[in-house]
Structure formats: C-alpha cells, structure tokens
C-alpha positions as CSV (number, residue, x, y, z in Angstrom):
1,X,-81.1,150.2,-108.4
2,X,-79.4,152.0,-105.5
3,X,-82.1,151.0,-103.1
4,X,-81.8,147.4,-104.1
5,X,-78.0,147.5,-103.4
6,X,-78.6,149.1,-100.0
7,X,-81.2,146.5,-99.2
8,X,-78.8,143.6,-100.1
9,X,-76.0,145.3,-98.1
10,X,-78.4,145.6,-95.0
11,X,-79.4,142.0,-95.3
12,X,-75.8,140.9,-95.4
13,X,-75.0,142.9,-92.3
14,X,-78.0,141.5,-90.5
15,X,-77.0,138.0,-91.5
16,X,-73.5,138.5,-90.1
17,X,-74.9,139.9,-86.9
18,X,-77.2,136.8,-86.6
19,X,-74.3,134.4,-87.1
20,X,-72.2,136.3,-84.5
21,X,-75.0,136.1,-82.0
22,X,-75.6,132.4,-82.6
23,X,-71.9,131.6,-81.9
24,X,-71.3,134.1,-79.1
25,X,-74.4,135.0,-77.1
26,X,-74.3,132.5,-74.1
27,X,-77.6,131.2,-72.8
28,X,-78.3,129.8,-69.3
29,X,-80.2,126.5,-69.0
30,X,-81.6,125.9,-65.4
31,X,-82.4,122.3,-64.4
32,X,-83.6,120.9,-61.1
33,X,-82.6,117.3,-60.0
34,X,-84.4,115.7,-57.1
35,X,-83.4,112.5,-55.4
36,X,-84.2,110.6,-52.2
37,X,-80.5,109.7,-52.0
38,X,-79.4,113.3,-51.5
39,X,-78.6,114.3,-47.9
40,X,-80.6,117.2,-46.5
41,X,-77.5,119.4,-46.4
42,X,-77.5,119.3,-50.2
43,X,-80.9,120.9,-50.6
44,X,-80.4,123.7,-53.1
45,X,-76.8,122.7,-53.9
46,X,-75.9,124.5,-57.1
47,X,-73.7,123.0,-59.8
48,X,-72.7,124.9,-62.9
49,X,-71.8,122.7,-65.9
50,X,-69.5,123.9,-68.7
51,X,-68.1,121.9,-71.6
52,X,-66.3,122.1,-74.9
53,X,-64.6,125.5,-74.7
54,X,-62.1,124.6,-77.5
55,X,-59.8,127.5,-76.4
56,X,-62.2,130.1,-77.7
57,X,-60.7,133.6,-77.5
58,X,-63.0,135.7,-79.7
59,X,-63.7,139.1,-78.1
60,X,-62.6,137.9,-74.7
61,X,-65.2,135.2,-74.7
62,X,-63.9,133.3,-71.7
63,X,-64.1,136.3,-69.4
64,X,-67.7,137.0,-70.4
65,X,-68.6,133.3,-69.6
66,X,-66.9,133.6,-66.3
67,X,-68.8,136.7,-65.4
68,X,-72.1,134.9,-66.1
69,X,-71.0,132.0,-64.0
70,X,-70.1,134.3,-61.1
71,X,-73.6,135.7,-61.2
72,X,-75.0,132.3,-60.6
73,X,-73.0,131.8,-57.3
74,X,-72.5,128.0,-57.7
75,X,-71.3,125.7,-55.0
76,X,-69.1,123.9,-57.5
77,X,-68.3,124.1,-61.3
78,X,-67.9,121.0,-63.4
79,X,-66.2,121.0,-66.8
80,X,-66.6,117.9,-69.0
81,X,-63.8,118.0,-71.5
82,X,-62.5,119.6,-74.7
83,X,-61.1,122.6,-72.9
84,X,-58.6,122.9,-75.7
85,X,-58.9,122.1,-79.4
86,X,-56.4,119.7,-80.9
87,X,-56.5,121.4,-84.3
88,X,-55.5,124.8,-83.0
89,X,-54.1,124.1,-79.6
90,X,-53.8,127.1,-77.3
91,X,-53.1,126.2,-73.7
92,X,-52.7,129.7,-72.5
93,X,-56.2,130.9,-73.4
94,X,-57.8,127.8,-71.8
95,X,-55.8,128.2,-68.5
96,X,-56.7,131.9,-68.3
97,X,-60.3,130.9,-68.5
98,X,-60.0,128.3,-65.8
99,X,-58.1,130.8,-63.6
100,X,-61.2,133.0,-63.6
101,X,-63.4,130.0,-62.8
102,X,-61.4,128.8,-59.8
103,X,-61.9,132.2,-58.2
104,X,-65.7,131.6,-58.2
105,X,-66.0,128.1,-56.8
106,X,-64.2,124.7,-56.7
107,X,-63.7,123.4,-60.3
108,X,-63.8,119.7,-61.2
109,X,-62.6,118.8,-64.6
110,X,-62.3,115.7,-66.9
111,X,-60.6,115.5,-70.2
112,X,-62.2,115.0,-73.6
113,X,-61.2,113.5,-76.9
114,X,-59.4,116.7,-78.0
115,X,-57.1,116.7,-74.9
116,X,-56.2,113.0,-75.6
117,X,-55.7,113.6,-79.3
118,X,-53.5,116.6,-78.8
119,X,-50.8,114.4,-77.1
120,X,-50.1,117.5,-74.9
121,X,-52.4,116.6,-72.0
122,X,-49.7,116.0,-69.5
123,X,-48.6,119.7,-69.7
124,X,-52.2,120.9,-69.6
125,X,-53.0,118.7,-66.6
126,X,-50.0,120.1,-64.8
127,X,-51.1,123.7,-65.5
128,X,-54.6,123.0,-64.4
129,X,-53.5,121.5,-61.1
130,X,-51.1,124.4,-60.4
131,X,-54.0,126.9,-60.6
132,X,-56.2,124.8,-58.4
133,X,-58.5,122.8,-60.7
134,X,-59.4,119.4,-59.4
135,X,-58.5,117.0,-62.3
136,X,-60.5,113.8,-62.0
137,X,-58.7,111.0,-63.9
138,X,-60.5,107.8,-63.2
139,X,-60.9,108.8,-59.5
140,X,-63.5,109.9,-57.1
141,X,-63.7,112.5,-54.3
142,X,-66.2,113.4,-51.6
143,X,-68.3,116.6,-51.7
144,X,-69.0,117.6,-48.1
145,X,-71.6,119.9,-46.7
146,X,-72.4,120.2,-43.0
147,X,-70.7,116.9,-42.4
148,X,-72.8,115.1,-45.0
149,X,-71.3,113.6,-48.2
150,X,-72.0,112.7,-51.8
151,X,-69.5,111.4,-54.4
152,X,-68.1,113.1,-57.5
153,X,-66.3,110.9,-60.0
154,X,-64.5,111.6,-63.2
155,X,-63.3,109.4,-66.0
156,X,-60.9,109.9,-68.9
157,X,-62.3,110.0,-72.4
158,X,-62.3,106.4,-73.6
159,X,-59.9,107.0,-76.6
160,X,-57.1,105.2,-74.9
161,X,-58.6,102.9,-72.3
162,X,-61.9,100.9,-72.5
163,X,-64.8,102.7,-70.7
164,X,-65.7,99.6,-68.7
165,X,-62.2,99.5,-67.1
166,X,-62.2,103.2,-66.2
167,X,-65.7,103.2,-64.7
168,X,-65.0,100.0,-62.6
169,X,-61.8,101.5,-61.3
170,X,-63.5,104.8,-60.4
171,X,-66.5,103.3,-58.5
172,X,-64.5,100.6,-56.7
173,X,-65.2,100.6,-52.9
174,X,-67.8,103.3,-53.0
175,X,-70.9,103.0,-50.8
176,X,-73.8,102.1,-53.0
177,X,-76.3,104.1,-50.9
178,X,-74.5,107.4,-51.4
179,X,-75.5,109.8,-54.3
180,X,-72.9,109.6,-57.1
181,X,-72.1,112.3,-59.7
182,X,-70.1,111.3,-62.7
183,X,-68.2,113.6,-65.1
184,X,-67.8,111.9,-68.5
185,X,-67.2,113.7,-71.8
186,X,-69.3,111.5,-74.1
187,X,-73.1,111.2,-73.7
188,X,-73.6,108.3,-76.1
189,X,-72.5,105.9,-73.3
190,X,-75.5,106.5,-71.1
191,X,-76.5,102.9,-71.0
192,X,-73.1,102.0,-69.6
193,X,-73.3,104.8,-67.0
194,X,-76.7,103.6,-66.0
195,X,-75.6,100.0,-65.7
196,X,-73.2,101.1,-62.9
197,X,-76.1,102.8,-61.0
198,X,-74.7,106.3,-61.2
199,X,-77.2,108.9,-60.1
200,X,-76.3,112.0,-62.1
201,X,-74.0,112.2,-65.1
202,X,-72.6,115.4,-66.7
203,X,-71.5,115.2,-70.4
204,X,-70.7,117.4,-73.4
205,X,-69.1,116.5,-76.7
206,X,-72.2,116.7,-78.9
207,X,-72.1,120.5,-79.3
208,X,-75.9,120.6,-79.2
209,X,-76.0,118.8,-82.6
210,X,-74.4,121.9,-84.1
211,X,-77.6,123.0,-86.0
212,X,-80.9,122.6,-84.1
213,X,-84.1,122.3,-86.0
214,X,-87.7,122.7,-84.6
215,X,-89.3,119.3,-83.6
216,X,-86.1,117.5,-84.7
217,X,-83.3,118.8,-82.4
218,X,-79.6,118.5,-83.2
219,X,-78.6,117.7,-86.7
220,X,-75.2,115.9,-86.3
221,X,-72.9,115.0,-83.4
222,X,-69.5,113.2,-83.2
223,X,-70.0,109.6,-82.1
224,X,-73.7,109.7,-82.8
225,X,-73.9,110.7,-86.5
226,X,-77.0,112.3,-88.1
227,X,-80.0,113.2,-85.9
228,X,-78.2,112.3,-82.6
229,X,-80.3,111.3,-79.6
230,X,-78.2,113.0,-76.8
231,X,-77.4,116.6,-77.5
232,X,-79.0,119.0,-75.0
233,X,-80.5,119.0,-71.6
234,X,-81.8,116.2,-69.4
235,X,-82.1,112.4,-70.2
236,X,-83.2,109.7,-67.9
237,X,-82.4,106.0,-68.2
238,X,-83.5,103.8,-65.3
239,X,-82.2,105.5,-62.1
240,X,-79.6,107.6,-64.0
241,X,-80.1,111.2,-65.0
242,X,-77.7,112.6,-67.6
243,X,-77.2,116.3,-68.3
244,X,-75.7,117.2,-71.7
245,X,-74.2,120.6,-72.3
246,X,-74.4,122.2,-75.7
247,X,-70.9,123.5,-75.0
248,X,-69.2,126.9,-75.4
249,X,-67.0,126.7,-78.5
250,X,-66.7,125.1,-81.9
251,X,-64.2,122.7,-83.5
252,X,-64.2,121.4,-87.0
253,X,-67.4,123.2,-88.0
254,X,-67.1,126.8,-87.1
255,X,-70.7,127.9,-86.9
256,X,-73.7,127.1,-84.7
257,X,-77.3,127.7,-85.8
258,X,-80.3,128.0,-83.4
259,X,-77.9,126.5,-80.9
260,X,-76.3,129.2,-78.8
261,X,-73.4,128.3,-76.4
262,X,-74.7,127.5,-73.0
263,X,-74.0,127.4,-69.3
264,X,-76.0,124.8,-67.5
265,X,-77.1,125.4,-63.9
266,X,-78.2,122.3,-62.0
267,X,-79.9,122.6,-58.6
268,X,-80.0,119.5,-56.4
269,X,-83.2,119.0,-54.4
270,X,-83.8,116.4,-51.6
271,X,-87.0,114.4,-51.7
C-alpha cells in the first residue's frame, strides 16, 4: 500500500514537472527565407521573431528569453503583438522585457488584440517609444545595410480599423520592386496580405494551437476555431511567405501541451 502511494506521488510530481516544461522551456525554430528581391547586402540578415508575451513573469521568464535572443545575435528583433494581457494587465513586466531586448538589437513592434482591448495602449505605446522600441502603427520604415534597402511595415490589429484600410495606407508610395516585410498580429488574413504582394509576413496570435497533436497540429486558435490552419512555422501563398510564431505566454487557457513557447530565427538569403 505504501509503495502504491509513493508511486502515485512520484507520478504526480513528474506530471507537474512535465506541465512546467511545456509552458516554460523555450525552443528555437530556425527558418531560412530566400528571395531574388533581396539586395546582396542582406545575405545572412538575421531576424528574431517574438510574439504573445502576455506579460509573463513566472520565474523571471522574460530575462531567460532575452538571454536566448542575445545568443542568436540578430540584426533586428520583431514583435508581433500581445505584449501585455488585457485580463491581467501588467505594463511594468512587459516594458522590462522590452528594455532587455533593445539592448540586443533594434526592436520593431506592432500591437495585438490584447493591447487594443485593454484600452491602455496609448500609455504602453509611450513607454515603448521612450525605451527605444520602434512602434509601427500603419507605417513603414527602411531597413538599410551597406547602402541597400528593404522595407519593414507594421499594421494595427484590425479590431478598430478595417484591415484593407490599414494595409493600403501602409504600402502607399512604396516601390513595388523592393522586398517588403510586414508585421501583422493575426495570421488568418494571409490571403489579404498576399493580395498586396507582401514578400514576408510575421504573425502570432494562434499560440501554436495551444495543444499540438501528431499528424494534426494545433487544436484551437482564436479567429480560426478548431483545427486551425495557421499556427506554427512557414506558410506560402503565391509570392507571400508567412511566418507564424507559437508565442511565449498564455492568455485565457493557462497551459500548453506539446507546444513549447518559441523564439523564431529567420535568416534571409539572396538568390
């Protein structure tokens, strides 16, 4: 009887450790993107993609992520929304995390549905700009290396403004021949992104489908429902490649399964 109790106790401990690892051990997903439109100077240009932090503070989680990012030596870092969580808003934790990231490389950020829903985004945006984060709100900037340029664009989450309006405003007057990177929180709009001939899109929001099953993939994602199509990794539609991050934190559902938080490293290659 004693042995049975000890076995049950051991199994419970192992199960708790397993759940902890699934939520907190961060994986690194490395992806190469090749394009004829990329200037030669951008050969080997490294972009680290992060998303959906949801002001996660457990055991100094943000610092551990930043240390892993530092080890990758990126040229830039892109963050695709839901830095905070509207249900348990904590601006301080999120800003401390971003302070560590801006010490590593230039950080480009777009908001997600949680920032918009919180109704506190103006204060968060101000804080981000003060620490040096480049907040892209329906605007574009040039990424320059050795005198050669590509575009990076960012759009607000379409909770308040129609997606078509934001994309049109963001790409206005851009040279069609130049390589364009878009930061957009929601991946389910890939057909819209593709219709505007955007070359590379970074998105998050889906949390990897929360639970990932062999041969099936993600189980559920906001905006896509059950068995979502866009949850993890690389997707190609016409001339547009979209990279979807599984994200770092959790929101309504507090546990990941077979779906560890991730850092995505994208390396650009010229053809």
